[in-house]
N, C-alpha and C positions, 0 to 999 in steps of 0.2 A: 715902194719897185713895183712888183703886181709878177704876173709866168712868163716863163723866157717865152722868146719869138724869135725866135733860132731855129731855121727846120729843122734843121738834123739834129735838135733836142725836144718835137713837137710831141715825140711818143713819150718821154718823159714827162711832160708835166701832166699825160693824159692820165698816165698810173700813179702819178704824186696824188693826182684828184680825186685820185679810185680808191686809191688804200684808207685815205685819209675818212671815205664819201664812209666805207666800209667801219674803220673803228669806227667813227661817228653811231654808227646804228651799231654796232654791238653794247657801246656803253649806254648808250638806250637802250636797248632793250634791258642789258642787268638793271639799269636803276630801276626797269618799271619793274620789274620782277621782284626788287630788293619791298618796295612800293607794298605790293600783290601780296607779299608770303604775310599771312597773319599771327599777331603775337603768338597765340597756341604755340608754332611749330616750332618757331623763335626758340622756346622756353625749353629745358632738358630736364627729364625727369630723373637723371640720372647724377650722383656722384657728381662734383665738375674739381680738378684737384687748386688749392690754391700756390703763390709762391714761395707759402713755407710749410709745404707737405699736410697742409689740413685739407681737409674736407667740404663743398657749402653745396645744400641739396637745395633745392623749388620749396618756397613752406607752401608749407598747405592745413590750413587750420593753426595747433601752438609745434615747436620745435619737441625734439626727440630728448628723453636722460640724456645728459651728455654735449649735446649742440645747444647754441644759445641764436637769438635772433635779430639777424638784422636788415632790416628794411623787408623786401622779399623773401630775404634770404635768410637759412637756417646754416650755418657754421659751427663743425666741429671744435672742443673748447682744446681737444689738445691732436698730438700724431698719432695716437694710436687708440684716438675715440673710437668705437666698432662705426660701420659701417652702416647710412642706414638707407631706404628707401623709399617715396611716398606709396602709400595707403591707394589698391585702387579698390574703388568704391566694387562694394557686394562678396568683394574676394576677400579672404583668411588669407592674411601674410604667408611665403611659403614656411618650407620645413627650414630644422635655424636660422630663423630669426620669432620676433616679438612685436608686439604691436605696442608703438609706446608713443602720445600724438600725434600727428597725422604721422607715422612712419612707423614701417617694419624694421626693423634696428635688428642686426645679426650678434650671434652671441659670440663671445669673442675667437 
């Protein structure tokens, strides 16, 4: 078909064209930002929950005690496995944690 040529609806056609054009601009800008985001920003250093209640952390070296390596992630073996955080190079682990593998693991 094509745009409506009725004089009464010419404003409607212009409004729909402008709305569609701005939507395309927003989508293209979002895609450009997603492509420019470096992978390091996309990876999180904090524990991520799984659907079964366990946690996963980004792997940096070996996995801590009570965690198992799955690809680039370390996953807790049980729901009650102590929480772990990646080690910050050149820094000691925070109080109430100990170093195990490439992570700081909290005491129960």
